[in-house]
C-alpha positions as CSV (number, residue, x, y, z in Angstrom):
1,X,46.2,98.1,119.3
2,X,47.7,99.1,116.0
3,X,45.7,100.9,113.3
4,X,47.1,100.2,109.8
5,X,45.8,101.7,106.5
6,X,48.4,100.6,104.0
7,X,48.5,97.2,102.3
8,X,52.3,97.0,102.1
9,X,52.7,97.9,105.8
10,X,50.0,95.3,106.7
11,X,51.7,92.6,104.6
12,X,55.1,93.4,106.2
13,X,53.6,93.1,109.7
14,X,52.0,89.8,108.8
15,X,55.3,88.4,107.6
16,X,56.9,89.4,110.9
17,X,54.1,87.7,112.9
18,X,54.3,84.5,110.8
19,X,58.1,84.5,111.3
20,X,57.5,84.6,115.1
21,X,55.3,81.6,114.8
22,X,52.1,83.5,115.7
23,X,48.7,82.2,114.5
24,X,46.4,84.9,113.1
25,X,42.7,85.1,113.6
26,X,40.9,87.4,111.1
27,X,37.5,89.2,111.5
28,X,36.5,91.0,108.3
29,X,33.9,93.8,108.9
30,X,32.5,96.9,107.3
31,X,32.7,98.7,110.6
32,X,30.0,100.3,112.7
33,X,30.6,97.5,115.1
34,X,28.1,95.8,117.4
35,X,28.0,92.7,119.7
36,X,27.8,90.4,116.7
37,X,31.2,91.5,115.5
38,X,32.6,91.3,119.0
39,X,31.4,87.7,119.3
40,X,33.7,86.9,116.4
41,X,36.6,88.7,118.0
42,X,36.1,86.8,121.3
43,X,36.1,83.5,119.4
44,X,39.2,84.5,117.6
45,X,41.0,85.4,120.8
46,X,40.3,82.0,122.3
47,X,42.0,80.1,119.4
48,X,44.6,82.4,117.8
49,X,47.6,84.4,119.0
50,X,46.9,87.7,117.1
51,X,43.5,89.0,116.2
52,X,43.3,91.2,113.1
53,X,40.1,93.0,112.2
54,X,39.5,94.7,108.8
55,X,37.2,97.7,108.6
56,X,36.4,98.4,105.0
57,X,33.1,99.5,103.4
58,X,33.5,97.6,100.2
59,X,32.1,99.6,97.3
60,X,32.0,96.8,94.8
61,X,29.4,94.8,96.8
62,X,26.9,97.6,96.7
63,X,24.5,98.0,93.8
64,X,23.9,101.4,92.2
65,X,20.7,102.0,94.2
66,X,22.0,100.6,97.5
67,X,23.2,102.4,100.6
68,X,27.0,102.6,100.0
69,X,27.2,106.4,100.6
70,X,25.0,106.4,103.7
71,X,26.2,103.1,105.2
72,X,27.0,104.0,108.8
73,X,30.6,104.8,109.6
74,X,32.3,105.8,112.8
75,X,36.0,104.7,112.9
76,X,36.7,106.3,116.4
77,X,33.8,104.4,117.9
78,X,34.9,101.2,116.2
79,X,38.5,101.7,117.4
80,X,37.3,102.0,121.0
81,X,35.1,98.9,120.8
82,X,37.8,96.9,119.1
83,X,40.4,97.8,121.6
84,X,38.1,97.1,124.5
85,X,37.3,93.6,123.1
86,X,41.0,92.7,122.5
87,X,41.6,93.3,118.8
88,X,45.4,93.5,118.2
89,X,45.4,95.2,114.8
90,X,42.8,97.1,112.7
91,X,43.4,97.1,109.0
92,X,41.4,99.9,107.4
93,X,42.5,100.5,103.8
94,X,41.1,103.0,101.4
95,X,39.0,102.0,98.3
96,X,41.6,103.6,96.1
97,X,44.3,101.3,97.5
98,X,42.2,98.2,97.4
99,X,40.9,98.9,93.8
100,X,43.6,101.0,92.1
101,X,43.2,102.3,88.6
102,X,43.4,99.4,86.2
103,X,41.9,96.8,88.6
104,X,40.2,94.2,86.5
105,X,40.2,90.9,88.4
106,X,37.1,89.6,90.2
107,X,36.2,86.4,92.0
108,X,32.8,84.8,91.4
109,X,31.4,81.7,93.1
110,X,29.1,80.3,90.5
111,X,25.7,79.1,91.5
112,X,25.9,80.2,95.2
113,X,26.1,83.8,94.2
114,X,22.9,84.1,92.1
115,X,20.3,82.7,94.5
116,X,18.6,84.1,97.6
117,X,20.2,87.5,98.2
118,X,22.1,87.2,95.0
119,X,18.9,87.1,92.9
120,X,18.0,90.7,93.9
121,X,21.5,92.0,94.6
122,X,23.1,91.3,91.3
123,X,26.9,91.3,91.6
124,X,26.9,91.5,95.4
125,X,28.6,88.2,96.1
126,X,31.2,88.7,93.4
127,X,32.1,91.9,95.3
128,X,32.1,90.0,98.6
129,X,34.2,87.1,97.2
130,X,36.7,89.5,95.6
131,X,37.3,91.6,98.7
132,X,37.6,88.6,101.0
133,X,40.0,86.9,98.6
134,X,42.1,90.1,98.6
135,X,42.0,90.4,102.4
136,X,42.9,86.8,102.8
137,X,46.0,87.3,100.5
138,X,47.0,90.4,102.4
139,X,46.5,89.2,106.0
140,X,47.1,85.4,105.5
141,X,45.0,84.3,108.4
142,X,45.1,80.8,109.9
143,X,41.4,81.1,110.8
144,X,38.7,83.6,109.6
145,X,35.5,84.2,111.5
146,X,32.1,85.0,110.1
147,X,28.6,85.3,111.6
148,X,25.8,82.8,110.9
149,X,23.4,85.8,110.1
150,X,25.3,86.1,106.8
151,X,24.8,82.4,106.0
152,X,24.9,82.7,102.2
153,X,28.1,84.7,102.4
154,X,29.7,82.1,104.7
155,X,28.7,79.2,102.4
156,X,30.1,81.1,99.3
157,X,33.4,81.9,101.1
158,X,33.8,78.3,102.2
159,X,33.3,77.2,98.6
160,X,35.9,79.8,97.4
161,X,38.4,78.7,100.0
162,X,37.9,75.0,99.0
163,X,38.0,75.7,95.2
164,X,41.0,77.9,95.3
165,X,43.0,75.8,97.8
166,X,43.3,78.5,100.3
167,X,44.9,77.2,103.5
168,X,42.5,79.0,105.8
169,X,40.0,77.6,108.3
170,X,36.5,79.3,108.2
171,X,34.7,79.3,111.5
172,X,31.0,80.3,111.7
173,X,29.8,81.9,114.9
174,X,26.1,81.9,115.9
175,X,23.9,85.0,115.2
176,X,23.9,87.5,118.1
177,X,20.5,89.0,118.7
178,X,19.0,92.0,120.6
179,X,17.1,91.1,123.7
180,X,13.8,91.2,121.7
181,X,15.2,88.7,119.1
182,X,16.2,91.0,116.2
183,X,19.4,89.9,114.7
184,X,22.2,92.5,115.3
185,X,23.0,94.5,112.2
186,X,24.8,97.7,111.4
187,X,21.7,98.7,109.4
188,X,19.3,98.4,112.4
189,X,20.2,102.0,113.1
190,X,18.2,103.0,110.0
191,X,14.9,101.8,111.6
192,X,12.4,104.1,113.2
193,X,10.7,102.8,116.4
194,X,7.6,101.6,114.6
195,X,9.7,99.9,112.0
196,X,11.9,98.4,114.7
197,X,8.9,96.8,116.3
198,X,7.6,95.4,113.0
199,X,11.1,94.0,112.1
200,X,10.7,91.5,114.9
201,X,8.6,89.5,112.5
202,X,11.7,88.1,110.9
203,X,12.6,86.1,114.1
204,X,8.9,85.4,114.8
205,X,8.5,83.8,111.3
206,X,11.6,81.7,111.8
207,X,10.3,80.6,115.2
208,X,7.1,79.7,113.5
209,X,9.0,77.5,111.0
210,X,10.8,75.8,113.8
211,X,7.5,75.0,115.6
212,X,6.0,73.6,112.4
213,X,9.0,71.3,111.7
214,X,8.9,70.2,115.4
215,X,5.3,69.4,115.0
216,X,6.1,67.1,112.0
217,X,5.6,69.4,109.0
218,X,8.0,68.6,106.2
219,X,6.6,70.5,103.3
220,X,8.7,73.5,102.5
221,X,5.8,75.0,100.6
222,X,3.5,74.9,103.6
223,X,6.1,76.3,106.0
224,X,7.0,79.1,103.6
225,X,3.3,79.9,103.2
226,X,2.9,80.2,107.0
227,X,5.9,82.4,107.3
228,X,4.8,84.7,104.5
229,X,1.4,85.0,106.0
230,X,2.8,86.0,109.3
231,X,5.2,88.6,107.7
232,X,2.5,90.1,105.5
233,X,0.5,91.1,108.6
234,X,3.1,93.9,109.1
235,X,2.3,96.8,106.8
236,X,5.8,98.3,106.9
237,X,7.4,95.0,105.9
238,X,7.9,93.9,102.2
239,X,9.2,90.4,101.5
240,X,12.2,90.0,99.2
241,X,12.3,86.2,99.6
242,X,11.5,83.4,102.0
243,X,13.3,80.2,101.1
244,X,14.2,76.7,102.4
245,X,17.4,75.4,100.8
246,X,20.2,72.9,101.1
247,X,22.9,74.1,103.5
248,X,25.7,73.2,101.0
249,X,24.5,74.1,97.5
250,X,21.6,76.5,98.4
251,X,19.2,74.7,96.1
252,X,15.5,74.7,97.0
253,X,14.3,71.8,99.1
254,X,10.7,70.7,98.6
255,X,10.5,68.2,101.4
256,X,12.6,68.5,104.5
257,X,14.4,65.2,105.3
258,X,17.8,66.4,106.6
259,X,19.6,69.7,107.4
260,X,18.2,72.8,105.7
261,X,18.7,76.5,105.8
262,X,15.5,78.6,106.3
263,X,16.4,82.1,105.1
264,X,14.5,85.3,104.5
265,X,15.1,88.9,103.4
266,X,12.7,91.7,103.8
267,X,12.5,95.4,103.4
268,X,11.4,97.3,106.5
269,X,10.7,100.7,105.0
270,X,13.8,101.2,102.8
271,X,16.0,99.0,105.0
272,X,16.8,95.5,103.8
273,X,17.2,93.0,106.6
274,X,18.1,89.3,106.6
275,X,17.9,86.4,109.0
276,X,18.1,82.6,109.0
277,X,18.2,79.4,110.9
278,X,19.5,75.9,110.3
279,X,17.1,73.1,111.0
280,X,17.9,69.5,111.1
281,X,15.4,66.6,111.3
């Protein structure tokens, strides 16, 4: 496995791989890897010749009061996990190289970036779209792999790829969960044991929504009310949002008649967690 930290070296290697006719699968991450990331690598290995993973904690997707400085980092641990799972190349540039002095160009996916998580994390998705666009230009993947847990991010990236005529296939891999149902996240490490137990209410509320839809409930208002009621029983959990939206444009749906995304974000203590499901009737 190669570890590359320079953009020019990465670009040169990509040119060589393309010249050899190799297909490239790309897994963008911010590191502190877990089984969710590894599921993306395993999918990439099945369908592409070379798997490239980026590890880059992207400063421009964090707000001024968010956890950029304390975001968990352990490159040696990440290297070992990546090598064990079959990553061929890790690209880990510095922030100074990705955003040199004088950098002024940003990518914003209008509409999709200002709702759900974007409503409370102003500028977050512009930071995500910008770094992903840069990584796509550097690595030139044939296929890029993202997790369903970050549903809004995936929808925005797909729109960006379509709008900007990027010749890249985006594949979405199902959310990987802990044995108790909590969606895997690098931020789970922040949780105390009591907080960890109460965080299970995210999955429990989504399960409640599934049961209601299965029983014939179609009113988003009623489903959200039930979900919020369940979450608010947990004293350590504060709701950011609970929403039922269209899976393509993320607009609120009042009555469920087709495929919808049921998504939520909460704070467990100071830790912000997200989860979602797609439901089709």
